[in-house]
C-alpha positions in Angstrom: -7.0 -48.6 1.7 -2.8 -49.5 2.2 -1.7 -48.2 5.6 1.5 -47.2 5.8 3.5 -46.4 8.8 5.3 -42.9 8.7 8.9 -43.3 7.7 9.8 -40.8 10.5 8.3 -42.8 13.3 10.0 -45.3 15.4 8.2 -48.1 16.9 9.8 -49.5 20.7 8.3 -51.6 22.9 9.0 -50.4 26.2 7.6 -53.2 27.9 5.4 -56.3 27.4 2.5 -54.2 27.8 3.3 -50.9 26.3 4.0 -50.5 22.6 5.3 -46.5 21.8 5.7 -44.5 18.4 8.5 -42.0 18.5 7.4 -39.3 16.0 11.2 -38.1 15.5 10.4 -34.9 13.2 7.6 -33.8 16.2 9.3 -35.6 18.9 6.0 -36.7 20.5 5.3 -39.8 21.5 2.2 -41.6 21.4 1.6 -45.2 23.2 -0.4 -48.1 23.4 -1.6 -51.0 26.0 -1.1 -54.3 23.9 -2.1 -57.7 25.1 0.6 -59.8 23.3 2.7 -59.4 19.9 0.0 -59.4 17.5 -0.2 -55.6 17.8 3.1 -55.2 17.1 3.3 -57.8 14.4 0.2 -55.6 12.5 1.9 -52.5 13.2 5.5 -53.6 11.5 3.5 -54.8 8.9 1.9 -51.4 8.0 4.5 -50.6 4.8 1.7 -49.4 2.3 1.7 -52.8 0.4 -1.3 -54.4 2.2 -5.0 -53.8 2.1 -6.9 -54.4 5.5 -8.8 -57.5 5.0 -5.3 -59.1 4.4 -3.8 -57.8 7.2 -6.8 -58.7 9.3 -6.7 -62.3 7.8 -2.9 -63.0 8.9 -3.3 -61.5 12.2 -6.2 -63.0 13.2 -8.0 -60.0 14.1 -11.7 -59.1 13.4 -11.6 -56.5 10.5 -13.6 -53.8 12.6 -10.8 -53.9 15.5 -7.6 -53.3 13.1 -10.2 -50.7 11.3 -9.9 -48.6 14.9 -6.9 -49.2 15.5 -6.0 -47.9 12.0 -8.1 -45.1 12.6 -6.7 -44.3 15.8 -2.8 -44.5 14.6 -3.9 -42.3 11.7 -5.1 -39.7 14.4 -1.9 -39.7 16.2 0.2 -38.5 12.7 2.0 -42.3 13.0 0.3 -43.1 9.5 2.2 -42.2 6.3 -0.2 -39.5 4.2 2.4 -39.6 1.6 1.9 -41.5 -2.0 4.3 -40.9 -3.6 2.9 -42.7 -7.6 -0.1 -40.7 -7.7 -0.9 -36.4 -7.1 2.0 -35.4 -6.6 4.0 -34.7 -9.8 6.8 -32.8 -7.3 7.6 -35.6 -5.4 11.2 -36.3 -6.7 12.1 -32.5 -6.5 10.4 -31.8 -2.9 9.7 -34.8 -1.7 11.3 -33.8 2.0 8.8 -30.6 2.0 6.0 -33.1 1.5 6.8 -35.0 4.0 6.8 -32.4 6.8 3.5 -30.9 5.3 2.4 -34.2 6.4 3.4 -34.5 10.1 0.8 -31.8 10.4 -2.1 -33.8 7.9 -4.7 -35.5 8.9 -5.0 -37.4 5.5 -4.2 -37.5 2.3 -6.3 -35.5 0.7 -5.3 -32.5 3.0 -2.0 -33.4 2.7 -2.5 -32.6 -1.2 -4.7 -29.8 -0.3 -1.5 -28.1 1.8 1.0 -28.3 -0.9 -1.4 -27.5 -3.9 -1.9 -24.0 -1.9 1.4 -23.8 -1.1 3.3 -24.5 -4.4 0.5 -22.3 -6.6 0.4 -19.1 -4.1 2.0 -16.2 -5.4 4.2 -14.1 -3.6 5.2 -10.5 -3.4 9.0 -9.8 -2.1 9.7 -6.4 -2.1 13.0 -5.8 -1.5 15.9 -8.2 -2.8 19.0 -7.4 -0.7 20.3 -9.0 2.4 17.1 -10.5 3.6 14.8 -10.5 0.3 17.4 -12.2 -1.4 17.7 -15.0 0.9 14.0 -15.5 1.5 13.0 -16.0 -2.1 15.8 -18.7 -2.1 14.3 -20.2 0.9 10.7 -19.9 -1.1 11.6 -21.8 -4.2 13.4 -24.2 -2.6 10.3 -25.1 -0.7 7.7 -25.2 -3.3 6.6 -21.9 -4.4 6.5 -21.5 -8.4 4.6 -17.7 -8.2 7.0 -14.9 -7.2 7.0 -11.5 -8.0 9.9 -9.8 -7.5 10.3 -6.1 -6.6 13.1 -3.5 -6.7 14.4 -1.0 -8.3 18.3 -1.3 -7.5 21.2 -3.0 -9.4 23.9 -5.0 -8.0 26.6 -3.4 -6.0 30.2 -4.9 -5.2 29.3 -3.9 -1.3 26.3 -6.5 -1.5 28.4 -9.4 -2.5 29.5 -10.3 1.4 25.8 -10.9 2.6 23.6 -11.0 0.0 22.1 -14.2 -2.0 22.8 -14.9 -6.1 24.5 -12.1 -6.8 28.6 -12.5 -8.1 31.0 -9.6 -9.0 29.9 -10.3 -12.5 26.5 -9.1 -11.7 27.8 -5.8 -11.1 25.4 -2.8 -12.3 22.7 -5.5 -13.6 19.2 -5.0 -12.2 18.9 -7.2 -9.0 15.6 -8.5 -9.9 16.8 -10.2 -13.5 19.8 -11.6 -11.8 17.9 -13.2 -8.9 15.2 -14.2 -11.4 17.9 -16.0 -13.4 19.6 -17.8 -10.5 16.3 -18.8 -8.9 15.7 -20.1 -12.5 19.2 -22.9 -11.6 17.4 -24.4 -8.6 13.7 -24.9 -10.4 13.3 -24.1 -14.3 9.3 -23.9 -14.3 8.9 -21.2 -11.4 7.1 -18.1 -12.9 8.0 -14.8 -11.7 7.0 -11.1 -12.6 9.1 -8.1 -11.6 8.8 -5.0 -11.1 11.8 -2.3 -11.5 10.2 0.4 -9.1 11.6 1.1 -5.7 9.0 1.0 -2.6 6.7 3.8 -1.6 2.9 5.3 -0.8 2.0 4.9 -4.5 3.9 1.8 -6.0 2.1 -1.2 -4.7 -1.2 0.0 -6.9 0.3 -2.4 -9.8 -0.2 -5.4 -8.2 -3.8 -4.5 -7.9 -5.1 -6.6 -10.3 -3.1 -10.0 -9.0 -4.0 -12.3 -6.8 -1.4 -12.1 -3.9 -1.5 -14.9 -1.0 1.3 -13.2 1.1 3.9 -10.3 1.2 6.6 -10.3 2.7 8.4 -7.1 3.6 12.8 -7.1 2.8 12.6 -3.2 2.1 14.6 -0.7 4.5 14.3 2.5 2.6 13.5 5.3 3.7 13.0 3.1 6.8 11.5 -0.1 8.1 8.8 1.7 9.9 7.7 3.8 6.6 7.8 0.4 4.3 6.0 -1.1 6.9 3.5 0.9 6.8 2.6 1.2 3.3 2.8 -2.2 3.1 0.5 -3.1 6.2 -2.0 -0.5 4.4 -2.0 -2.6 1.4 -2.0 -5.7 3.1 -5.2 -4.3 5.2 -6.7 -3.1 2.3 -7.0 -5.8 0.3 -6.7 -8.7 3.1 -3.6 -10.0 2.4 -1.1 -11.4 4.9 1.9 -9.9 5.0 5.3 -10.7 7.0 7.9 -7.7 8.4 10.2 -9.0 7.1 13.1 -8.2 9.6 16.1 -6.1 9.5 19.3 -5.2 11.7 21.0 -2.9 13.8 23.8 -2.5 16.4 24.2 -6.8 16.3 20.9 -7.1 17.2 18.6 -8.8 14.2 14.6 -8.1 14.1 12.4 -10.7 13.3 9.6 -9.6 11.9 5.8 -9.5 12.6 3.4 -11.9 11.0 -0.2 -10.2 10.1 -3.4 -11.9 9.0 -5.7 -8.7 8.3 -8.4 -8.4 11.1 -7.1 -11.6 13.2 -4.3 -10.1 14.2 -2.3 -7.2 15.6 -1.6 -5.1 12.5 1.3 -2.9 11.5 -0.6 -0.1 12.7 -1.6 -1.4 16.3 2.2 -2.3 16.7 3.3 1.4 15.9 0.8 2.9 18.5 2.6 0.5 21.3 5.7 1.4 19.9 5.1 5.1 20.2 3.9 4.6 23.6 6.5 2.6 24.7 9.2 4.7 23.5 7.9 8.2 24.6 10.7 10.7 25.3 11.2 14.2 26.0 11.9 15.9 23.0 13.8 18.7 24.5 16.2 16.1 25.5 16.6 15.1 22.0 19.8 16.2 20.3 20.7 15.2 16.2 23.8 14.4 15.9 24.9 14.6 12.1 26.6 11.0 11.1 27.9 11.4 7.4 28.0 8.0 5.4 26.7 5.6 8.2 27.2 2.5 7.7 25.4 -0.4 9.9 27.7 -3.6 10.9 26.2 -6.4 9.6 27.5 -9.9 7.6 26.0 -13.2 6.4 24.9 -15.5 8.9 22.8 -12.7 10.5 20.8 -12.0 7.2 20.8 -15.6 6.0 19.6 -16.5 9.6 16.2 -14.1 9.9 15.1 -14.6 5.9 15.4 -18.7 6.9 13.0 -17.2 10.1 10.7 -15.5 7.6 10.9 -18.3 5.2 9.9 -20.5 8.0 6.9 -18.3 8.7 6.1 -17.6 5.4 5.5 -21.5 4.7 2.9 -21.9 7.7 0.7 -19.0 6.4 0.5 -20.6 2.3 0.3 -24.0 3.5 -2.0 -23.2 6.0 -0.4 -26.5 8.1 0.2 -24.6 11.0 -0.6 -21.4 13.1 2.4 -18.7 11.9 4.3 -18.2 15.4 5.1 -14.8 15.1 1.8 -13.3 15.3 1.6 -10.5 17.6 4.7 -10.5 18.6 8.7 -9.5 17.1 11.8 -11.1 17.6 15.1 -9.9 18.7 18.1 -11.9 18.3 21.3 -11.0 19.8 24.2 -12.2 18.3 26.4 -12.5 21.1 24.4 -15.0 23.3 22.3 -16.3 20.3 19.2 -15.7 22.6 15.9 -14.4 21.3 13.6 -11.8 23.1 10.2 -11.6 22.0 7.6 -8.6 22.3 4.6 -9.1 22.3 2.1 -6.7 20.8 -1.9 -6.7 21.1 -4.4 -6.0 18.5 -6.2 -2.4 19.7 -9.4 -2.0 20.3 -8.9 1.8 19.2 -6.7 1.0 16.3 -7.3 3.1 13.2 -7.0 0.1 10.9 -8.7 -2.8 12.8 -10.4 -1.7 15.4 -13.8 -1.7 16.5 -13.9 1.5 13.8 -11.3 0.4 12.1 -10.6 1.1 8.0 -10.7 -2.0 7.0 -12.7 -4.2 9.7 -15.1 -5.2 7.1 -12.5 -5.4 4.1 
């Protein structure tokens, strides 16, 4: 074993008796008591070039005591688990992603497992517009190699101000084809399967034979509520995690929920609670005829929501940490730059995941 101090950890001698390790990525502090400069010298020698017995001999410390120190530092996440010379074929291209995952791993083997899961995951992205196109970019840049892109739409000149990967020369072409070409300019060896169907109640069955690790809903036709129910039901039926990719309305952006089947509140749980919260007297509702309705939006708002969806996706796929948006969804206010989260509980009476739910034993 050749221990190495993490490249994201700073070492500071607070006093003659206290040594601090500051983990710059996570902003965590680890402090230990020291009697003299021996421990400091040992720590500074942890560059991955020396075996433990060599460090023990050079510093006059008992081998067993050194092993205890190294184990302590390892458990606190201070040591680096990345060995770029072995096991990481994609290290040069994705070294920063790998080092990010390293902050959540307890060993080199655990880090390898996280990266393997992330790199070899298959993600179905439904809808390749203002959120879905950016989500696809985020995932490929993070190392995901297998994508299923589903959208029946073609590139329109009105898409270009807020959607990733499309240009004026692509107008009239299928979004799935254009986006595949653009993504392969980032990472040439990704695997892309395309579906030119629009989402409806039955189109997801075409993926029954595929091992899908995550579905991200970025489709808003006929409505986000309807597409979320279709994808939610399919995800529950096959025990596939799914994320509601978000949207925008009246300068508020929705940050959708992450659903882990039979572990978190499902889409139906959300629907039931929203219906209870938003009950109105139908006699007081008057339908307004609004022709050619166009909700205002702009690129930064769409790409920001997509980035947050991408972060959740990386957590789900790699297993590095628990997703943040389970049992809740958020609203981003463009004016205040604040995010307001609303909690949603898993319901015992839910027809999908409740005690007598249809998918409880799936």
